[in-house]
C-alpha positions in Angstrom: 22.8 29.4 -41.6 19.8 27.1 -41.7 22.1 24.1 -40.9 23.5 25.8 -37.7 19.9 26.7 -36.6 18.8 23.1 -37.2 21.7 21.7 -35.2 21.1 24.1 -32.3 17.4 23.2 -32.3 18.2 19.5 -32.4 20.5 19.7 -29.4 18.1 21.8 -27.4 15.4 19.2 -28.1 17.7 16.5 -26.9 18.5 18.5 -23.7 14.8 19.1 -23.0 14.0 15.4 -23.7 16.8 14.3 -21.3 15.6 16.8 -18.6 12.0 15.6 -19.0 13.1 12.0 -18.6 15.1 12.8 -15.5 12.1 14.6 -14.0 9.8 11.7 -14.8 12.2 9.2 -13.3 12.6 11.3 -10.1 8.8 11.4 -9.6 8.3 7.7 -10.3 11.2 6.5 -8.1 10.4 8.8 -5.2 10.4 6.9 -1.9 7.5 9.0 -0.6 5.4 7.7 -3.4 5.9 4.1 -2.2 4.7 5.0 1.3 1.3 6.0 0.1 0.5 2.4 -1.0 -2.6 1.1 0.8 -2.3 -2.4 2.2 -5.3 -4.7 3.1 -4.2 -6.8 6.1 -5.6 -10.3 6.8 -4.3 -13.1 9.0 -4.8 -15.6 11.7 -4.1 -15.5 15.5 -2.8 -18.7 17.2 -1.6 -19.8 20.6 -0.4 -23.1 22.1 -3.9 -24.4 22.3 -4.9 -23.4 18.8 -6.7 -20.5 17.1 -7.9 -17.7 19.4 -11.5 -16.3 19.2 -12.1 -12.7 20.1 -8.6 -11.2 20.0 -8.7 -7.4 19.9 -6.8 -6.0 17.0 -6.5 -2.2 16.7 -4.4 0.4 15.0 -2.2 2.3 17.4 -3.3 5.9 18.2 -6.7 5.4 16.5 -10.1 4.1 17.2 -10.1 1.6 14.3 -10.1 -2.0 15.1 -11.6 -5.5 14.8 -11.7 -8.9 16.6 -10.7 -12.3 15.4 -13.3 -14.9 14.5 -13.8 -18.4 16.0 -11.1 -19.9 13.6 -8.7 -17.1 14.6 -8.9 -15.3 11.2 -9.3 -11.6 10.9 -9.5 -8.9 8.2 -8.6 -5.4 9.3 -11.4 -3.0 8.3 -9.4 -0.1 6.9 -6.4 0.2 4.5 -3.1 0.5 6.2 0.2 2.1 5.2 3.8 1.0 5.7 4.9 2.0 9.2 1.5 1.6 10.8 1.4 -0.4 14.1 -1.2 -3.0 14.9 -1.8 -4.1 18.5 -3.0 -7.6 19.3 -4.4 -8.1 22.9 -6.3 -10.9 24.6 -7.0 -11.6 28.2 -4.4 -13.9 29.8 -1.9 -13.3 26.9 0.9 -10.8 26.3 0.1 -7.8 24.0 1.9 -7.9 20.7 2.8 -5.0 18.4 3.3 -5.6 14.7 4.8 -2.9 12.4 3.2 -3.1 8.9 5.5 -3.2 5.9 4.8 -3.3 2.2 4.7 -7.1 2.3 2.5 -7.4 5.3 -0.7 -8.4 3.5 -1.0 -11.7 5.5 0.0 -11.9 9.2 0.4 -15.2 11.2 0.4 -14.1 14.9 1.4 -16.4 17.7 0.2 -15.2 21.2 2.1 -16.2 24.3 0.4 -16.8 27.6 1.1 -14.1 30.2 2.4 -15.2 33.6 -0.3 -15.1 36.4 0.8 -13.1 39.5 -0.9 -13.7 42.8 -1.3 -10.2 44.4 -2.2 -11.3 47.9 -2.6 -14.3 50.2 -5.7 -15.7 51.8 -6.0 -14.8 55.5 -6.6 -18.0 57.4 -5.9 -16.9 61.0 -9.4 -15.5 61.6 -12.4 -17.7 62.3 -15.5 -17.0 60.4 -18.2 -15.4 62.5 -21.7 -15.0 61.1 -23.3 -11.5 61.3 -26.9 -12.9 61.5 -28.6 -13.0 64.8 -29.2 -16.5 66.3 -32.9 -17.5 66.4 -34.1 -20.2 68.8 
């Protein structure tokens, strides 16, 4: 009788141990757990002429941002998560959006010049006429 109770107790312990291991593995391998990882993002912003000073770098749909230094380097002031989007903008250059991944701790951004559009033409048919009164 004691042997049967001991065997049943041993099997129940094994089942509980196995269930505990499966529960622990489920929690540790949860993909949502990986998304909570904070990432510090650093990098450099370049163009055809070299590093760009003063490029605006901000997190999409927030008020958090920074600007690049004279050598083009930057460090984003807050921790980011995988899936966040950084926007890079600079006058005369096209805006760029970068989606942060788990391996995005260092970014090397290359900005392309934006085409310049002329919105109107100079009117050369009229002669210039001064509005000042002539003094003798």
